[in-house]
N, CA, C and O atoms as CSV, one atom per row, in Angstrom:
chain,resi,resn,atom,element,x,y,z
A,1,MET,N,N,0.843,-1.167,0.000
A,1,MET,CA,C,0.000,0.000,0.000
A,1,MET,C,C,0.897,1.243,0.000
A,1,MET,O,O,1.892,1.297,0.724
A,2,SER,N,N,0.544,2.221,-0.803
A,2,SER,CA,C,1.271,3.489,-0.878
A,2,SER,C,C,0.366,4.612,-0.403
A,2,SER,O,O,-0.828,4.633,-0.704
A,3,ARG,N,N,0.949,5.555,0.348
A,3,ARG,CA,C,0.170,6.662,0.892
A,3,ARG,C,C,0.952,7.952,0.743
A,3,ARG,O,O,2.181,7.954,0.677
A,4,LEU,N,N,0.208,9.056,0.692
A,4,LEU,CA,C,0.851,10.358,0.638
A,4,LEU,C,C,-0.053,11.425,1.215
A,4,LEU,O,O,-1.263,11.243,1.346
A,5,PHE,N,N,0.561,12.539,1.555
A,5,PHE,CA,C,-0.162,13.759,1.891
A,5,PHE,C,C,0.065,14.723,0.738
A,5,PHE,O,O,1.187,14.869,0.254
A,6,HIS,N,N,-0.993,15.375,0.304
A,6,HIS,CA,C,-0.905,16.322,-0.810
A,6,HIS,C,C,-1.439,17.663,-0.326
A,6,HIS,O,O,-2.603,17.774,0.061
A,7,TYR,N,N,-0.590,18.671,-0.350
A,7,TYR,CA,C,-0.914,20.013,0.135
A,7,TYR,C,C,-1.296,20.877,-1.064
A,7,TYR,O,O,-0.595,20.873,-2.075
A,8,ILE,N,N,-2.403,21.621,-0.962
A,8,ILE,CA,C,-2.944,22.357,-2.103
A,8,ILE,C,C,-3.287,23.791,-1.712
A,8,ILE,O,O,-3.836,24.043,-0.640
A,9,SER,N,N,-2.949,24.735,-2.610
A,9,SER,CA,C,-3.428,26.117,-2.508
A,9,SER,C,C,-4.440,26.332,-3.619
A,9,SER,O,O,-4.218,25.907,-4.753
A,10,ILE,N,N,-5.542,26.985,-3.307
A,10,ILE,CA,C,-6.614,27.246,-4.266
A,10,ILE,C,C,-6.441,28.641,-4.853
A,10,ILE,O,O,-6.025,29.569,-4.160
A,11,GLY,N,N,-6.768,28.782,-6.158
A,11,GLY,CA,C,-6.764,30.095,-6.813
A,11,GLY,C,C,-5.402,30.466,-7.335
A,11,GLY,O,O,-4.520,29.622,-7.495
A,12,GLY,N,N,-5.247,31.764,-7.601
A,12,GLY,CA,C,-3.946,32.254,-8.016
A,12,GLY,C,C,-3.727,32.349,-9.505
A,12,GLY,O,O,-2.665,32.807,-9.927
A,13,ASP,N,N,-4.686,31.935,-10.331
A,13,ASP,CA,C,-4.536,32.103,-11.770
A,13,ASP,C,C,-5.802,32.725,-12.341
A,13,ASP,O,O,-6.715,33.073,-11.591
A,14,GLU,N,N,-5.865,32.869,-13.665
A,14,GLU,CA,C,-7.002,33.557,-14.271
A,14,GLU,C,C,-8.298,32.755,-14.241
A,14,GLU,O,O,-9.374,33.316,-14.448
A,15,ARG,N,N,-8.212,31.456,-13.986
A,15,ARG,CA,C,-9.427,30.643,-13.879
A,15,ARG,C,C,-10.063,30.873,-12.525
A,15,ARG,O,O,-9.417,30.717,-11.489
A,16,VAL,N,N,-11.309,31.238,-12.538
A,16,VAL,CA,C,-12.019,31.455,-11.275
A,16,VAL,C,C,-12.874,30.221,-11.014
A,16,VAL,O,O,-13.844,29.963,-11.727
A,17,VAL,N,N,-12.510,29.475,-10.003
A,17,VAL,CA,C,-13.214,28.241,-9.667
A,17,VAL,C,C,-13.658,28.339,-8.221
A,17,VAL,O,O,-12.867,28.683,-7.343
A,18,ARG,N,N,-14.895,28.045,-7.979
A,18,ARG,CA,C,-15.400,28.072,-6.611
A,18,ARG,C,C,-14.730,26.998,-5.772
A,18,ARG,O,O,-14.498,25.882,-6.235
A,19,PHE,N,N,-14.427,27.349,-4.545
A,19,PHE,CA,C,-13.783,26.446,-3.604
A,19,PHE,C,C,-14.578,25.159,-3.448
A,19,PHE,O,O,-14.007,24.069,-3.462
A,20,GLU,N,N,-15.900,25.282,-3.298
A,20,GLU,CA,C,-16.758,24.101,-3.126
A,20,GLU,C,C,-16.729,23.193,-4.352
A,20,GLU,O,O,-16.826,21.974,-4.215
A,21,ASP,N,N,-16.597,23.772,-5.554
A,21,ASP,CA,C,-16.510,22.963,-6.772
A,21,ASP,C,C,-15.245,22.100,-6.752
A,21,ASP,O,O,-15.284,20.920,-7.104
A,22,ALA,N,N,-14.129,22.698,-6.339
A,22,ALA,CA,C,-12.878,21.941,-6.254
A,22,ALA,C,C,-13.002,20.818,-5.227
A,22,ALA,O,O,-12.562,19.695,-5.475
A,23,LEU,N,N,-13.597,21.118,-4.081
A,23,LEU,CA,C,-13.782,20.080,-3.055
A,23,LEU,C,C,-14.677,18.957,-3.553
A,23,LEU,O,O,-14.403,17.785,-3.293
A,24,GLU,N,N,-15.734,19.300,-4.259
A,24,GLU,CA,C,-16.648,18.281,-4.781
A,24,GLU,C,C,-15.925,17.343,-5.751
A,24,GLU,O,O,-16.136,16.131,-5.713
A,25,ARG,N,N,-15.090,17.890,-6.604
A,25,ARG,CA,C,-14.328,17.042,-7.534
A,25,ARG,C,C,-13.350,16.144,-6.784
A,25,ARG,O,O,-13.187,14.977,-7.139
A,26,LEU,N,N,-12.700,16.674,-5.754
A,26,LEU,CA,C,-11.770,15.865,-4.968
A,26,LEU,C,C,-12.496,14.732,-4.243
A,26,LEU,O,O,-11.967,13.625,-4.138
A,27,ARG,N,N,-13.696,15.001,-3.747
A,27,ARG,CA,C,-14.479,13.958,-3.052
A,27,ARG,C,C,-14.800,12.786,-3.973
A,27,ARG,O,O,-14.982,11.664,-3.501
A,28,GLY,N,N,-14.869,13.027,-5.258
A,28,GLY,CA,C,-15.214,11.984,-6.222
A,28,GLY,C,C,-14.043,11.146,-6.704
A,28,GLY,O,O,-14.226,10.264,-7.543
A,29,ILE,N,N,-12.852,11.396,-6.198
A,29,ILE,CA,C,-11.670,10.655,-6.646
A,29,ILE,C,C,-11.413,9.481,-5.704
A,29,ILE,O,O,-11.176,9.669,-4.511
A,30,ASP,N,N,-11.462,8.257,-6.262
A,30,ASP,CA,C,-11.125,7.072,-5.472
A,30,ASP,C,C,-9.684,7.198,-4.998
A,30,ASP,O,O,-8.810,7.606,-5.763
A,31,GLY,N,N,-9.439,6.860,-3.777
A,31,GLY,CA,C,-8.094,6.952,-3.223
A,31,GLY,C,C,-7.913,8.155,-2.321
A,31,GLY,O,O,-7.043,8.147,-1.450
A,32,VAL,N,N,-8.725,9.196,-2.513
A,32,VAL,CA,C,-8.680,10.346,-1.609
A,32,VAL,C,C,-9.449,9.937,-0.364
A,32,VAL,O,O,-10.679,9.880,-0.377
A,33,ARG,N,N,-8.731,9.655,0.700
A,33,ARG,CA,C,-9.340,9.142,1.926
A,33,ARG,C,C,-9.745,10.240,2.893
A,33,ARG,O,O,-10.714,10.091,3.637
A,34,GLU,N,N,-8.998,11.357,2.886
A,34,GLU,CA,C,-9.304,12.459,3.796
A,34,GLU,C,C,-9.066,13.777,3.068
A,34,GLU,O,O,-8.134,13.901,2.273
A,35,ILE,N,N,-9.921,14.760,3.350
A,35,ILE,CA,C,-9.757,16.120,2.846
A,35,ILE,C,C,-9.844,17.034,4.057
A,35,ILE,O,O,-10.876,17.097,4.724
A,36,HIS,N,N,-8.752,17.745,4.338
A,36,HIS,CA,C,-8.690,18.642,5.491
A,36,HIS,C,C,-8.588,20.076,4.997
A,36,HIS,O,O,-7.752,20.385,4.149
A,37,LEU,N,N,-9.436,20.952,5.525
A,37,LEU,CA,C,-9.368,22.378,5.232
A,37,LEU,C,C,-8.505,23.008,6.309
A,37,LEU,O,O,-8.730,22.785,7.499
A,38,THR,N,N,-7.513,23.797,5.897
A,38,THR,CA,C,-6.528,24.281,6.849
A,38,THR,C,C,-6.325,25.790,6.755
A,38,THR,O,O,-6.767,26.436,5.805
A,39,THR,N,N,-5.658,26.325,7.746
A,39,THR,CA,C,-5.227,27.720,7.722
A,39,THR,C,C,-3.742,27.726,7.389
A,39,THR,O,O,-3.082,26.688,7.427
A,40,GLY,N,N,-3.225,28.901,7.063
A,40,GLY,CA,C,-1.794,29.005,6.803
A,40,GLY,C,C,-1.471,28.922,5.326
A,40,GLY,O,O,-2.267,29.329,4.480
A,41,GLU,N,N,-0.304,28.397,5.023
A,41,GLU,CA,C,0.217,28.379,3.656
A,41,GLU,C,C,-0.633,27.555,2.699
A,41,GLU,O,O,-0.755,27.910,1.527
A,42,TRP,N,N,-1.213,26.476,3.170
A,42,TRP,CA,C,-1.993,25.572,2.320
A,42,TRP,C,C,-3.470,25.661,2.698
A,42,TRP,O,O,-3.811,25.831,3.869
A,43,ASP,N,N,-4.338,25.545,1.702
A,43,ASP,CA,C,-5.782,25.602,1.931
A,43,ASP,C,C,-6.376,24.228,2.218
A,43,ASP,O,O,-7.324,24.096,2.992
A,44,ILE,N,N,-5.806,23.210,1.584
A,44,ILE,CA,C,-6.334,21.843,1.671
A,44,ILE,C,C,-5.177,20.874,1.846
A,44,ILE,O,O,-4.123,21.036,1.232
A,45,ILE,N,N,-5.377,19.865,2.687
A,45,ILE,CA,C,-4.444,18.750,2.774
A,45,ILE,C,C,-5.235,17.477,2.504
A,45,ILE,O,O,-6.250,17.217,3.149
A,46,LEU,N,N,-4.764,16.691,1.551
A,46,LEU,CA,C,-5.382,15.410,1.217
A,46,LEU,C,C,-4.530,14.282,1.782
A,46,LEU,O,O,-3.304,14.386,1.826
A,47,ARG,N,N,-5.175,13.212,2.211
A,47,ARG,CA,C,-4.472,11.951,2.462
A,47,ARG,C,C,-4.947,11.007,1.378
A,47,ARG,O,O,-6.142,10.742,1.252
A,48,VAL,N,N,-4.011,10.502,0.598
A,48,VAL,CA,C,-4.318,9.655,-0.555
A,48,VAL,C,C,-3.707,8.279,-0.324
A,48,VAL,O,O,-2.560,8.165,0.109
A,49,VAL,N,N,-4.480,7.238,-0.613
A,49,VAL,CA,C,-4.026,5.858,-0.434
A,49,VAL,C,C,-4.279,5.089,-1.731
A,49,VAL,O,O,-5.343,5.205,-2.338
A,50,ALA,N,N,-3.280,4.299,-2.145
A,50,ALA,CA,C,-3.410,3.486,-3.353
A,50,ALA,C,C,-2.734,2.137,-3.122
A,50,ALA,O,O,-1.968,1.960,-2.174
A,51,ALA,N,N,-3.035,1.194,-4.007
A,51,ALA,CA,C,-2.501,-0.158,-3.865
A,51,ALA,C,C,-0.981,-0.195,-4.025
A,51,ALA,O,O,-0.302,-0.972,-3.353
A,52,ASP,N,N,-0.450,0.640,-4.908
A,52,ASP,CA,C,0.987,0.656,-5.162
A,52,ASP,C,C,1.386,2.018,-5.742
A,52,ASP,O,O,0.535,2.879,-5.962
A,53,THR,N,N,2.674,2.199,-5.985
A,53,THR,CA,C,3.149,3.503,-6.459
A,53,THR,C,C,2.674,3.817,-7.873
A,53,THR,O,O,2.491,4.988,-8.205
A,54,ASP,N,N,2.470,2.807,-8.712
A,54,ASP,CA,C,1.943,3.066,-10.064
A,54,ASP,C,C,0.543,3.667,-9.988
A,54,ASP,O,O,0.242,4.634,-10.687
A,55,ARG,N,N,-0.300,3.103,-9.152
A,55,ARG,CA,C,-1.660,3.629,-8.989
A,55,ARG,C,C,-1.627,5.001,-8.313
A,55,ARG,O,O,-2.430,5.873,-8.646
A,56,LEU,N,N,-0.721,5.194,-7.383
A,56,LEU,CA,C,-0.573,6.483,-6.725
A,56,LEU,C,C,-0.182,7.560,-7.748
A,56,LEU,O,O,-0.735,8.660,-7.742
A,57,ARG,N,N,0.767,7.236,-8.618
A,57,ARG,CA,C,1.179,8.164,-9.669
A,57,ARG,C,C,0.014,8.496,-10.591
A,57,ARG,O,O,-0.172,9.653,-10.970
A,58,GLU,N,N,-0.761,7.495,-10.948
A,58,GLU,CA,C,-1.932,7.701,-11.804
A,58,GLU,C,C,-2.940,8.642,-11.133
A,58,GLU,O,O,-3.466,9.553,-11.772
A,59,LEU,N,N,-3.203,8.415,-9.851
A,59,LEU,CA,C,-4.126,9.290,-9.120
A,59,LEU,C,C,-3.615,10.725,-9.103
A,59,LEU,O,O,-4.382,11.661,-9.333
A,60,MET,N,N,-2.331,10.902,-8.835
A,60,MET,CA,C,-1.772,12.242,-8.720
A,60,MET,C,C,-1.773,12.985,-10.052
A,60,MET,O,O,-2.198,14.139,-10.109
A,61,PHE,N,N,-1.309,12.352,-11.115
A,61,PHE,CA,C,-1.125,13.047,-12.387
A,61,PHE,C,C,-2.349,13.051,-13.287
A,61,PHE,O,O,-2.517,13.965,-14.094
A,62,GLU,N,N,-3.204,12.045,-13.163
A,62,GLU,CA,C,-4.352,11.958,-14.065
A,62,GLU,C,C,-5.665,12.388,-13.417
A,62,GLU,O,O,-6.623,12.689,-14.128
A,63,ARG,N,N,-5.734,12.424,-12.113
A,63,ARG,CA,C,-6.987,12.792,-11.456
A,63,ARG,C,C,-6.854,14.049,-10.607
A,63,ARG,O,O,-7.556,15.031,-10.847
A,64,ILE,N,N,-5.969,14.034,-9.624
A,64,ILE,CA,C,-5.871,15.150,-8.694
A,64,ILE,C,C,-5.280,16.387,-9.370
A,64,ILE,O,O,-5.810,17.485,-9.202
A,65,ALA,N,N,-4.206,16.234,-10.120
A,65,ALA,CA,C,-3.558,17.382,-10.774
A,65,ALA,C,C,-4.457,18.033,-11.825
A,65,ALA,O,O,-4.267,19.204,-12.155
A,66,GLU,N,N,-5.425,17.298,-12.350
A,66,GLU,CA,C,-6.325,17.829,-13.364
A,66,GLU,C,C,-7.479,18.641,-12.772
A,66,GLU,O,O,-8.259,19.236,-13.515
A,67,THR,N,N,-7.591,18.670,-11.456
A,67,THR,CA,C,-8.659,19.426,-10.809
A,67,THR,C,C,-8.390,20.919,-10.970
A,67,THR,O,O,-7.329,21.403,-10.578
A,68,GLU,N,N,-9.333,21.642,-11.538
A,68,GLU,CA,C,-9.162,23.072,-11.776
A,68,GLU,C,C,-9.178,23.857,-10.474
A,68,GLU,O,O,-9.835,23.481,-9.504
A,69,GLY,N,N,-8.441,24.954,-10.482
A,69,GLY,CA,C,-8.482,25.874,-9.368
A,69,GLY,C,C,-7.293,25.828,-8.441
A,69,GLY,O,O,-7.200,26.653,-7.531
A,70,PHE,N,N,-6.363,24.879,-8.638
A,70,PHE,CA,C,-5.188,24.808,-7.779
A,70,PHE,C,C,-4.121,25.754,-8.315
A,70,PHE,O,O,-3.814,25.738,-9.507
A,71,SER,N,N,-3.557,26.575,-7.440
A,71,SER,CA,C,-2.480,27.454,-7.885
A,71,SER,C,C,-1.115,26.794,-7.683
A,71,SER,O,O,-0.181,27.043,-8.445
A,72,ARG,N,N,-1.006,25.960,-6.663
A,72,ARG,CA,C,0.238,25.220,-6.441
A,72,ARG,C,C,-0.041,24.092,-5.468
A,72,ARG,O,O,-1.061,24.076,-4.779
A,73,SER,N,N,0.889,23.150,-5.426
A,73,SER,CA,C,0.724,22.021,-4.518
A,73,SER,C,C,2.080,21.430,-4.175
A,73,SER,O,O,3.093,21.728,-4.807
A,74,GLN,N,N,2.068,20.585,-3.156
A,74,GLN,CA,C,3.263,19.874,-2.732
A,74,GLN,C,C,2.831,18.492,-2.264
A,74,GLN,O,O,1.799,18.346,-1.608
A,75,THR,N,N,3.617,17.485,-2.601
A,75,THR,CA,C,3.290,16.117,-2.245
A,75,THR,C,C,4.367,15.539,-1.348
A,75,THR,O,O,5.558,15.742,-1.582
A,76,MET,N,N,3.945,14.820,-0.320
A,76,MET,CA,C,4.869,14.121,0.566
A,76,MET,C,C,4.437,12.669,0.658
A,76,MET,O,O,3.385,12.356,1.216
A,77,VAL,N,N,5.260,11.784,0.106
A,77,VAL,CA,C,4.983,10.350,0.159
A,77,VAL,C,C,5.302,9.854,1.567
A,77,VAL,O,O,6.343,10.188,2.132
A,78,ILE,N,N,4.407,9.063,2.119
A,78,ILE,CA,C,4.605,8.511,3.459
A,78,ILE,C,C,5.439,7.243,3.334
A,78,ILE,O,O,5.012,6.271,2.711
A,79,LEU,N,N,6.619,7.254,3.922
A,79,LEU,CA,C,7.513,6.094,3.864
A,79,LEU,C,C,7.184,5.079,4.946
A,79,LEU,O,O,7.431,3.884,4.781
A,80,GLY,N,N,6.636,5.546,6.033
A,80,GLY,CA,C,6.264,4.665,7.137
A,80,GLY,C,C,5.561,5.471,8.212
A,80,GLY,O,O,5.657,6.698,8.246
A,81,THR,N,N,4.855,4.778,9.085
A,81,THR,CA,C,4.164,5.429,10.189
A,81,THR,C,C,4.752,4.913,11.485
A,81,THR,O,O,4.679,3.718,11.771
A,82,ASP,N,N,5.328,5.793,12.260
A,82,ASP,CA,C,5.972,5.416,13.509
A,82,ASP,C,C,4.947,5.142,14.603
A,82,ASP,O,O,5.113,4.224,15.407
A,83,TYR,N,N,3.872,5.955,14.625
A,83,TYR,CA,C,2.879,5.801,15.683
A,83,TYR,C,C,1.541,6.319,15.188
A,83,TYR,O,O,1.456,7.401,14.606
A,84,GLU,N,N,0.519,5.553,15.421
A,84,GLU,CA,C,-0.847,5.981,15.120
A,84,GLU,C,C,-1.724,5.470,16.256
A,84,GLU,O,O,-1.805,4.265,16.495
A,85,GLN,N,N,-2.375,6.386,16.946
A,85,GLN,CA,C,-3.164,5.996,18.105
A,85,GLN,C,C,-4.555,5.551,17.663
A,85,GLN,O,O,-5.281,6.320,17.032
A,86,PRO,N,N,-4.928,4.325,17.987
A,86,PRO,CA,C,-6.277,3.854,17.640
A,86,PRO,C,C,-7.314,4.377,18.642
A,86,PRO,O,O,-6.969,4.876,19.713
A,87,GLY,N,N,-8.550,4.254,18.278
A,87,GLY,CA,C,-9.627,4.595,19.195
A,87,GLY,C,C,-10.285,5.917,18.882
A,87,GLY,O,O,-9.847,6.657,18.001
A,88,PRO,N,N,-11.350,6.204,19.623
A,88,PRO,CA,C,-12.105,7.444,19.396
A,88,PRO,C,C,-11.335,8.652,19.927
A,88,PRO,O,O,-10.466,8.507,20.787
A,89,PRO,N,N,-11.649,9.833,19.420
A,89,PRO,CA,C,-10.999,11.041,19.937
A,89,PRO,C,C,-11.416,11.290,21.380
A,89,PRO,O,O,-12.503,10.895,21.801
A,90,LEU,N,N,-10.544,11.948,22.126
A,90,LEU,CA,C,-10.822,12.258,23.525
A,90,LEU,C,C,-11.714,13.453,23.648
A,90,LEU,O,O,-12.053,13.859,24.759
């Protein structure tokens, strides 16, 4: 299994795309497991999961990168998880 975090900034070019439209398109992409709206440098953080790196590359370049309205992005492939706490939030 391959996983990554993808950081996205919305806007910044001549195409005017509503924020909700971009989110709706992202929700429809298989492999996008989480969509987080954030403050600061990035507007959205995605957690993407795929069976292998070939499928991950396909998701990134053929589906996610084609979503209109992104001005820039950064991807961080997860090499391993040191700790993940199970259970409900406190």
